[in-house]
TIVOKOL-323171 format. One record per residue: x, y, z of N, C-alpha, C, CB in turn; residue in three letters. Coordinates in pm, whole numbers, plus 50000, padded with zeros to 5 digits. Atoms other than C-alpha are relative to their C-alpha. Glycine has a CB too. Layout:
<atoms>
XYZXYZXYZXYZala;...
</atoms>
This chain:
<atoms>
499554995550122495024783648249499035014049995499804987949872met;500834986150017492074810948252500245011650029499035000450050phe;499514988649930493514830448528501295005249930500274996350149val;498814995450067496904830748362499505005249894501034990649969lys;500154993550150495354843548023499525011950054498934992649878leu;500474987749965493134868248217501115010850050498984997450101arg;498724991049960496624880848378500715006549922500914994050053trp;499174992450146498264884648039499015011149935500354986849855leu;501024990750044495244903147905500335013250062498584995450037val;500124986949915495344927448183501435006249980499624997150172his;498414995349987499174931248186500595007349869501014986150026tyr;499484994750122499524938647807499095009549994500144991249877cys;500954986250012496324962647824500705011450081498384997650069ala;499604990649927497904981548106501275008649932500274993750127gly;498924996950058501164983847921499915008249921500524992149957ala;500114992750098499884996947636499355013450012499484993249919val;500824986549909497625023147819501215008150053498904994450158leu;498784995749929501015030548018500825008049866500914985250077ala;499234990050141502995038547670499125010249957500344991049847leu;500604987350086500355060047542500005011450081498484998249947leu;499734989349895500565082347864501065002249974499884998150135leu;498394992149991504085086647851500275003649841501514987650071ile;499824991250123503975091947481499415010849982499744994849899gly;500804989049999501475118247532500525011850091498704995550039leu;499124991849937503865134547754499475000950193499905015949901gly;500444998449886501745132048071500864995550110498894994750001arg;499395008249924504435109848265501015012550023500474985049937ala;498964989949993507125138248201499465013050074500505003349854arg;500504987549947504575166848307500254996750167498255003349949ala;500125004549847503915148748651501574999850045499174983250022ala;498405002149940507795141748705500225015050015501324991549883arg;499574982349975508445181448629499125002850149499235013649837arg;500694991749870505725189048884500784993150146497964996650004lys;499295007149896507415164649140501305003550060500164988849958ala;498454996049975511025178249092499825015550010501184995149864leu;499714985549980510315212849100498895008650067500295006149868asn;500834994949883507495220049361500074993550122498695000249972arg;499635004749875507505216849713498844986450023499905013750120glu;500845011749980505645180449711500834986950050499254997149862val;499355012749995506305148949824499584986049925500004997650129ile;500955010150073505525117349602500164988850104500454995349832ser;499885014549917504675088749843499534988749926499164999650133ala;500405013350108504745054049666500034992750102501014994149864ile;500365014149920503085021949830500394989049905498294998150043ala;499825016250048504464986449730498694991950097501944992550053phe;500675009049886502204957449892500774984549956497964999949987his;499445011249999503614921749753501415004149907498954988349946lys;499074994550122506784933449564500684990549965500965011250023pro;499165007950105508424919649262501445004649996499395001649855asn;498414994549975512354920949317500515004849887501074989350046arg;499504995050087513194928548965498755011449967500484989349898arg;500524990050032510334952548916500055012750098498874995949970leu;499694990649923510954971749224501455005549997499654995850116phe;498764992050022514904975349124500075008049884501114992049995leu;499994989450098513944991648813499055012450038499584994049863arg;500834991249920511375011549008501335010150071498924990050124cys;498944994749893514475023649233500795007549896500974987650095ile;498814991250065517055029848953499235011049902501184989349901ala;500814991650046514495047748748499575017550097498824989549983trp;500034991149922513675073649035501615003250048499014995850102leu;498764997350002517505076249072500345008649902500664989949995ile;499624994450109518255084448743499355011249967499964992149910glu;500584987850016515365110148723499915011050083499034998049979asn;499964992149922516425129748997499275003150106500075006349952gly;500855002749873514355117149292500994998650106499054986849992tyr;499285003649886515635119349648499254995450088500705009050052thr;500685005549906514775094449902499685004750128500464991050013phe;500134994849882513195106550230499554992050093499355009749998ile;500385008249921512085088250543498515008450067501294996150098ala;501484998349944508545086750735500125015350085499514985150119ala;499974987949941509935112550982500355011949936500684999150090asp;499774989950071510815134550714498575009849960500744994049884asp;501504998850034507105134650591499255008250138499284982749972val;500644993449842506105143250991500455012749998500584993050155val;499124983949991508495171351004499305012149889501994997349938glu;500284993350125507325183450677498455006250024500134988849867phe;501214997249955503625183350755499815006250140499354988849991leu;500194992549885503825194251125500895013150035500124990850100his;499444989549920506525219551157500565005949855501184995550139arg;499564992350151507015229450761501644998150004499515020049990ala;498365001650043510705215550772500244999749848500664985350058lys;499604996950163512225219750397500164984249968501715011149966pro;499765013150096512335191250175500984999649883498744996649936ile;499274996050124514635184249910499354997449872501244993549995pro;500535003550126514045184449540499664985949958500835004549913gln;500545013350053512235154149412499814990850104500894993449899gly;500125012849910511265140849751499174989049982499675003250115ala;500605013450040509905105649727500024990350137500954992949870val;500485008849858508585083050060499774988249937498575005050093trp;500625011650059508555049149960499484989750129501144992649894leu;500775006849891506145024450192499614986449956498745008050041ser;500495012450017505244988250202499004997050084500904991250009phe;501005004449921501874974150312500074988950029498965001449962asp;500505014349932500904943750518501154988050035498914992849888asp;498875006349937504334927950565500164987249925499804997850154gly;499785010550078504404904050282501294991750013499875004549880trp;498675006249983507144876350336501055003549860499714982850020lys;499184996950086508354886350000500705009450002499615000449918glu;499024988549981509554917450128501474997550032499525008050106phe;498585001749956512584901450238500954996649852500054986250124ala;499014999950137513644898049841500475011849963499384995249875glu;499754986950021513604934749816500895008450096498815005449992val;499564993249896515074943550158501635000749949499624992250150leu;498874997750056518574937450024500465013449901500094989149940pro;500054989250103518254962349756499675012750107498714997149866leu;500184989449924516914987650023501265004050073498944997650086val;498784997149932520054984050227501065001149940500254992650081arg;498764995250104522304983649942500125014249957499894992749865arg;500224989550057521105014749805499685012250128498864996749894his;500294992649878520615032250163498495008249995501255010550022his;501114991250021517195039950088498444996050102499734998749825ile;500965001749916514735047350377498524996749946500045011250072pro;500975002850031511755027750367498654998350142500454988949918ile;500925002749878508305021150587499434992049954499165009350061thr;500685014749982506824987450656498605001650084501124988950090leu;501324998749941503214991250754499434985550036499035007749898phe;500285014050000502144956650911498664998550096501364991250055val;501065003949890499104943451083500384989950120498824993449926pro;499545009249883500044928451436499614988249989499615003650126ser;500515016149993497824902951467500024988449926498954999450007gly;499395007450140498354887851124501374993150029500295011849871val;498515006849994502154884051214500254990750115501155011250012leu;499875004749873501734873651557499004986249974499515011950123glu;500845012050038499144847251426500634989449919498855004349925gly;499775010050112499634820151140500305007249871498754990649978asn;499254989950087500644850350907498884999349878501784995049954gly;500664998850133497634844150648499135011749995499204987949967arg;501024991650007495834872150524498534998449952500465007949939phe;501355003949999492104876550589499255002649847499285008450120pro;500524998450142491474887450216500374989349875500505013649957trp;499355007350077493424859250084499244987050042501555001150015leu;500445011849950491484832250289498934990649926499555003350118cys;500925005050093488614825750029500564996949851498915009849994asp;499894997550118490174831749718501394988849973500125017049976ala;498805007249990493924815249779499984986250058500865007450073met;499545010249909493434794650058498424993850044501065007150139his;501425003449968489774777550005499724991850109499404993949898pro;500145009349873490264752750292500205004950115500804989850004ser;499314993549925491294780250507498855007150070501075007849934phe;501254993249939488284795850710500675014550062499214989250133ser;499614986349971488714835450788500105000350150498985011049942ser;500144998349851487784827251160501574994450063498514989850063ser;498255005349940491524808951167500775012049995500974987449890gln;499064990950057493254840651049501025000450130499285015449948thr;499054994649914494994848051397500404984350096499235014850098leu;499805007949916495184812751521501584990349967498634992750003arg;498615003250012498884803251540500154984149940500705002150150lys;499925015350036498164765651513499084993749876499584992350130ser;500915003550096495754764851200500764993649911499255010449944ala;499405003850127498624758250937501465000150070499705011049858leu;498645004349990502244747150916500695014049985500444988449885ala;499474986749991504524779450964500495003249821501444999950130pro;499324997950116506114775450607498615003549890501044985649962asp;501214995050090502404784350441499395012650051498834989349993ser;500124983849974502724819050576499635011149871501535004750058arg;499744986950087501724848050381500865012150021498915005849986asp;499414987949962503374874050569501204994950107498815010750065ala;498785001449898506834877450777499554995350132500765013950024ile;500415001949860506934865051123500435011350098500554987050049thr;499724988749920507374886251452501664998950020499094999750146val;498645001149997510934873951466500735006449903500324988149999asp;499544994450124511864886451099499575012250033499514994349865glu;500314986149969509954920251200501105005450092498575001550066leu;499124989849878512184926551506501545003749916500444988550186met;498614997250025515544918851309499925010649871500884985449970lys;500084993850127514074939750996499815017050052498624992749900ile;500164987149959513144968751242501195006550060498985000550087ala;498774993349908516704970451374500815008649866501254985150095ala;499444991650145517854984051005499825012350003499364996749867tyr;500134983749988518515020751001499185002049864501685009850004pro;500644996150118516805021350663498494999550016500454991649889glu;501084999349998513565008750782499425005350159499644987649947val;500714998149917510705023151005498794993250003499935010550004thr;501285011949975507755000351133499075012250035500194985450151ile;500894994749987504675015051098498674991650002500145008549922gly;501105007449968501085005551215498814995549883499435007950103ala;501075001750105498274987350986498734990950058500684992649865his;501205005749918495704977051246500514985450040498484999549906ser;499635012649902495674942651458499624990549875498974997350171val;500295010650093493754922751220499555003149865499064992150053thr;500254995850128493274943450912498575001549941500664991849927his;501454995750053489564954150906499955011649912499075003450115pro;500564983650095487904979250665499405007950108498534998249855val;500364989049884487545009350927498835004549995500765011750004met;501564996849989484095020250806499044988450039499495005149861pro;500695010549961482904986850862499704997350163500704989749942asp;499885004349866483754985051240498955010850092501725000650044cys;500214993049866482274998451555500815010450055500024991350092thr;499044987549966483765028451710501054992650105499075015050081asp;499095004849951485145005351988501154988449930499394996750096glu;499215007250077486894981751753500855011249921499154990049912thr;499284992450052488455010351563501125005850103499195008849940val;499054996649901490055023451888500484987850016499545006650125gly;499145013849964491224986651961500784998349884499094985550029phe;499305000250104492614983051626501055010249987499215000349903glu;498854988650039494485017451603501014998050128499305018449989val;499115001349881495785016951972500964985050033498985002550119ala;499585013549972496454980852020501454994349911498674990849964glu;499045003050099498594976851709501255008050014499435002149870cys;498814993049980500925005451786500634995950143499715015449989lys;499325005849888501334990152145500704986349968499024998350111arg;499105010950018502374956752033501355000849890499074989149959val;498914998950069504564969051777501275003650047499765006849922leu;499124991349932506524991352009500714991050079499365011050079glu;499345012349912506924961452251500644991849935499144991650071ser;499165005350108508304943651958501395006549966499215000449882trp;498614994550051510864965651839500455011050067500005004149860thr;499634991149900511524988452130499985015549933501484995350058gly;500344988550079511035016351880498465008850010500174994549864lys;501064994449980508325043551878499164997249878500215013450032ala;500965004050137505475037151595499075013450034498964981250002val;500674987950006503885069651515499105001849827501315012350035asn;500564996750135502655064651144498884986050001501395000649855cys;501005009049989499295044251082499535001549830498815004350131phe;500435002150138498045031550722498554992150001501164991649920ala;501565004349955494255025250684500134984849898498385014649938tyr;500095013450055493694988850580499145003849898499494988150093pro;500724999550128492594988550224500025013749975498574994249997glu;500134986450031492895026650219498865005450036500165002649877gly;501404994849939489385030450386500015006350103499114991150029lys;499954995649860488555054250642498315008649988501695011750041phe;501154990449981485415075850749500175009250081498914994850038asp;499894990649939486855099250954499904999750178499145006949934gly;500055004749863486195083751288501215000950049499534987250020arg;498895004949950489575071151312500995013150067500674991649878glu;498724989549998491295105151333499945002950165499765016849886arg;500234996849862490375111851720500824984950078498065002450031arg;499295012049920491685075451821501365000249928499174983849988phe;498594998150085495055081651571500485009750121499935008249813leu;499474988549913495585114651796500164995750137499085012349999ile;500115002949869494805100552149501004986850011498404997750043asp;499105008950043497095070652022501505004050000499614996549876ser;498574989249998499935096551964500614997049853501414995250144gly;499574996250124500085089951586500155012849961499324995449922tyr;499924984250046501275120051402500004999249803501865008450081gln;500145001850140500745105351036499434987649954501205001449942leu;500745009850069498155082950849499895000149853498795000450047ala;499685001250178498475073350493498554993249961501634987149942val;500935006150065495535066850258500584992149850498915011249981thr;499635003450132495555051349904499665008949885499484988249974thr;500434992250099494305080849736501015007549925499125008250049gln;499134995250118496165091949432500345015849960499354994549885ser;500054987350002497685125649498501775003850060498575005250100ala;498604994849957501295145749583499335004650154500805014849885phe;499954994149840501725154849980500355012649970501134993250115ile;499474986350018501805192749981499915004250156499065010349886thr;500054991649872502005214650300498435000350042500635016149974arg;501534997049949498175216850299499184986450028499135008949878glu;500645015350025497625176650301499735000050157501184985149925ala;500285003849902495955164550593500944990850052498924996549992asp;498985009149984498535147650800499294983350073501205009050109cys;500745014449971495825118350893499314995449909499124999550105tyr;500785006750110494705114950551501005002949871498325006949981leu;498514992950113498475120050346499204988849895502444995750057ala;500235008150104497645104950008501104989849947499655008349905pro;498735008550042500075078249832499734996449866500304986550088arg;500325004850113500255065949498500554983649994500595010049894phe;499655014949988500035026749473500754995249856498514990750029ile;499135006250127502745007749253499344986849975501754997450033ala;500445015050022501324974549132500994993050018499474996149873gly;498905007649973503474945249223500224988449875499774993650148asp;499805007550130503244924748885499395005249889499574987050007asn;500254993850139502974950548605500985004049965499135009849982val;498894995350069504724963748348500665010750020499795000949899ser;499614985549975507354989948388499435010849947501145002149970phe;500804988450016505635015748190498845002750097499504999549874pro;500965000449933502645009148385500405005450141499474987349991gln;499414997849890504755011848715500445015750001501104990150013ala;499784985550003506155045848619499025010849993500695002249906ile;501084992150022502695057548544499685001950141498884994149908cys;500705002949858501755046948911500845010450067500124983150073ser;498924990749905504745064749071499945015249971501654995549972met;499824985050040504425097248887498225008750058500375000349782val;500944994949948500565097649006499075000549871500365012450074gly;501124997450107498805093948640499404990849948500345006149900ile;501085012850023497675057148649498705001850035500324987950076trp;501574999549962494695058148845499175010249978499784998650126arg;500944991150036492895092348741499654993549870500465014849997pro;500115000950137493035075348387499344983150004501635003349912val;500645016549994492635035648478498644998150050500854990250101ala;500885002649918490025038648735498425002349902500335009950137asp;501254995850059487095055548532499984988149896499965016549935pro;500035010250085488225028448255499824987850075501124999949919leu;500195013149948487805001748500498464998850056501114997350116lys;501594995849955484185015548607499044995549865499835019950033val;500835004450161483145014948214499914985549994500935004749845leu;499945015350064484264980048154499194990750078501504993549997arg;500945004449928482344970348446498495000449962500195005850102asp;500964997850035479334987248330499634990749888499985011949984lys;500415008050117479714971547992499664983650035501225001249891val;500055014550002480294937648116498684997250060501184993050076ala;501105002549933476984940348333499045001349848499735011350142arg;500785003250106474964949748016499924990749920500035006449942val;499965009550091476324926447807499824986050072501275001449923leu;500075013049959475634899148066501094990350040499444995149915gly;498915006649981479094893948186500104994350128501005007549975gly;500375005449867477984881648537499464987149972498975008850080val;500275013550025476884850948394501004991549929498874999449933gly;498505005650068480004843948198500784993750105501035012649934thr;499135009649882482714820748358500695009150057501074987749951leu;499544989849904484584852948410499325005650112500285009649938ala;500774995649895481694867448599499914991850117498805002349958gly;500105007449899481354837148804501104997150085499534990449962asp;498494998649961485354838248877499785010750097501145004149874arg;500114985749935484634872848980499295001450122499375009349912ala;500605003449874482124863149225500474990950102498944995849975arg;499525009149945484134835749375501305005650025499894988449933arg;498504996149929487384852949420499885015550027501514996749888ile;500044986749952487114884649626501345011049937500064998050168pro;498814991050003489444914149494500205008750076500155005749906gln;499674989949915491414935449708499945016249964501254996650033arg;500154987150058490314970749669501245008550002498945006950066pro;498764992149997493224998949606499425012850020500954999049872gln;500554988750007491025026549622499725007150205498464996149889gly;499514992449879490965052049924498375002350058501065016249958gly;501154994549941487995064950162499305013249939500375002550132gly;500564988350021485695093650170500095006550149498544998549934thr;499444990849872486295122250423498105007549993501925015049950val;501394996749966482265133150539500015016249957499614996650175pro;500484986850038480995166550363500925002149878500135011850121gly;499224996450088483635164650088499444991349887501434998750039ile;
</atoms>
């Protein structure tokens, strides 16, 4: 009950803030920039909500956006290929099994998308490491890649067979998301090199197609990944930093706008045009500071926050910046 109430409060608060931003003209100004300048709106989803995703697609189409594929982004950054007005690139991280619910929409509307998947999780029992303690309390993180640890119907992710079928669709590009989904700055150089190269090798062996795009797990990086990405033959790597992709963007640190999975439609609009996180992130920091001052960590909410790890949405940092 408490979790549902907390989610409802966050949902309503997000909707109110989003409507305020839209009413102030912030979304309209950002959309105008996306449609009238040489930029790409890269929008990432995770665990897609079919109804919300359909509304997002309809909104993008109605507002003059043009869907492009990952190869178009690569050509834009590496070879200065022109892009259409209002270029938008959609991607999905992690390979949630719920992706199957939105795939028919993708195919029906012929929308090119990129699916970033962690190969080891799909090949194993399909449980995501960051959910082991929160949603699967009886499941230890050491079991993440063991196929026999859990029943097949308890997976979080799609299976390898499903991925191979999905990869055959012309609308879908498969991208790498590491093997085990570690936070890269916490890894040794040897582990980073393995996670980057092995994921690409495995995905290419499964799909028979080249994999040249990489998404940093949790959007976090520290700069060491670049040489491994280049050595492995990647041409594009994406973060979760909130910005448009411009010609000057670093092809190994390309930004993306993160669209929430179970948020209000106004909040989704604000996320897709890039105005949500610049406003919401400072408010979250302020909220956390107030909670600490008021002793929030000793309350029921604070205790739950410590027990249930939250998956970060933020990106990494570049040394020297």
